[in-house]
C-alpha positions in Angstrom: -14.2 -22.1 -15.2 -12.7 -21.5 -11.7 -9.4 -23.1 -12.9 -9.0 -20.5 -15.6 -9.4 -17.6 -13.2 -6.6 -18.7 -10.8 -3.8 -17.6 -13.1 -5.1 -14.0 -13.6 -5.9 -13.7 -9.9 -2.3 -14.7 -9.0 -1.1 -12.1 -11.5 -3.2 -9.4 -9.7 -1.8 -10.6 -6.3 1.8 -10.5 -7.7 1.2 -7.0 -9.1 -0.1 -5.7 -5.8 2.8 -7.3 -4.0 5.2 -5.6 -6.5 3.6 -2.3 -5.7 4.1 -2.9 -2.0 7.7 -3.8 -2.7 8.3 -0.5 -4.5 6.7 1.4 -1.6 9.1 -0.3 0.9 12.1 0.3 -1.3 11.2 4.0 -1.6 10.9 4.1 2.2 14.3 2.6 2.6 15.7 5.2 0.2 14.0 8.2 1.7 14.1 7.1 5.4 11.7 6.9 8.3 10.0 9.5 10.4 11.9 9.8 13.8 8.7 8.9 15.7 8.4 5.4 14.1 9.4 2.7 16.6 12.3 0.5 15.7 10.1 -2.6 15.7 7.8 -1.0 13.1 10.8 -0.1 10.9 12.1 -3.7 11.1 8.7 -5.1 10.3 8.1 -2.7 7.3 11.7 -3.2 6.0 11.2 -7.0 6.2 8.4 -6.6 3.7 10.9 -5.4 1.1 12.0 -9.0 0.9 8.8 -10.8 1.9 6.5 -9.1 -0.7 8.6 -10.1 -3.8 9.2 -13.6 -2.3 5.4 -14.1 -1.9 4.9 -12.9 -5.5 7.4 -15.4 -6.8 6.1 -18.2 -4.7 2.6 -17.7 -6.1 3.9 -19.1 -9.4 6.6 -21.6 -8.2 4.8 -22.9 -5.1 1.3 -21.4 -5.2 0.0 -22.8 -1.9 3.1 -21.5 0.0 2.6 -18.2 -1.9 -1.0 -18.0 -0.7 0.0 -18.7 2.9 2.8 -16.1 2.9 0.6 -13.5 1.2 -2.2 -14.0 3.7 0.3 -13.7 6.6 1.8 -10.6 5.1 -1.5 -8.9 4.4 -3.2 -9.7 7.7 -0.1 -8.6 9.7 0.5 -5.5 7.6 -3.0 -4.2 7.6 -3.3 -4.9 11.4 0.0 -3.1 12.1 -0.9 -0.2 9.8 -4.3 0.3 11.5 -2.3 0.6 14.8 0.1 3.0 13.1 -2.7 5.3 12.1 -3.7 5.7 15.7 -0.2 5.6 17.1 1.6 8.2 15.0 -0.9 9.6 12.4 0.0 7.4 9.5 -1.7 8.1 6.3 -5.2 6.5 6.1 -5.7 6.1 2.3 -2.8 3.6 1.8 -4.1 1.4 4.6 -7.6 1.6 3.1 -6.2 0.4 -0.2 -4.3 -2.4 1.6 -7.5 -3.4 3.4 -9.3 -3.7 0.1 -6.5 -5.8 -1.2 -6.7 -8.0 1.9 -10.4 -8.5 1.3 -9.7 -9.5 -2.3 -6.9 -11.9 -1.1 -9.2 -13.5 1.5 -12.0 -13.9 -1.1 -9.8 -15.4 -3.9 -7.3 -17.5 -1.8 -9.5 -20.6 -2.1 -9.5 -20.3 -5.9 -5.7 -20.3 -6.1 -5.4 -23.0 -3.4 -7.7 -25.4 -5.3 -6.0 -24.7 -8.6 -2.5 -25.3 -7.2 -0.8 -28.7 -7.6 0.0 -30.4 -4.4 3.8 -30.2 -3.8 5.6 -33.1 -2.3 8.2 -32.3 0.3 
């Protein structure tokens, strides 16, 4: 049974990463608030590439996709919690990201176990 759930879970992860990608693309188009530090702009802009890369890797190299998604979500949620305090960032998107992070943490072992071991 666990094996059959891995594919739909990867699809949910990929969908959420695609939503994140759209958010970052929109921010690139509409620009940043002048108060946002350059390091934050660089970090958030990097997610424009990293989010879709992780989504693709979830299907091509699932274990690598799991590692990249975990790294993205832990760093993004941590950074965005800081951003709320530092320059009054919106709270609800970070709350949604935190819920997704919890889902990722809870379901990562399912995808990991289901993934074939890749040879270097």
